Residue, then its C-alpha position, 0 to 999 in steps of 0.5 A: x373695511x375689515x374684508x379689505x384689511x384681511x385681503x390687501x394688508x392695510x384697511x382703508x384710512x381715507x375715502x380715496x383709498x375705497x375708490x382707488x380699491x374699486x378702481x382696482x377691483x375693476x381689473x383695469x391695468x392702467x388709468x390715465x389721468x393728468x394730475x391736479x389738484x381736484x382729484x389729488x387725494x385720488x391720486x395720493x390713495x393709487x400711489x400711496x396705498x397700492x404703490x402704483x400698481x394695478x392700475x398703474x398711473x399713465x401721467x398725461x400732460x393734458x386731460x384731452x391727452x388722458x381722453x383721446x391722445x393715448x395710443x388705444x392699440x397700444x394698450x388695453x381698455x383703461x378708465x381715465x380721470x379728468x377734471x371738467x374741461x372748458x371748450 
């Protein structure tokens, strides 16, 4: 954790901070998600630990929009965070 503190100026405090750091290291400029309780800690870490920068959160109204509803031709490839979807 000391390496992260040296490069980013503050050490991660939670496991979700480390996951947010790993997502940033992949180089994605955006991440699409539907904010929910299932990954609330990760959402909080992306906003509070990184200030919603790199990757910037694209908030979607539904998980299906996060996966397939974004105009993929308008943005570079990005990951999506989703909870389990029912059919």
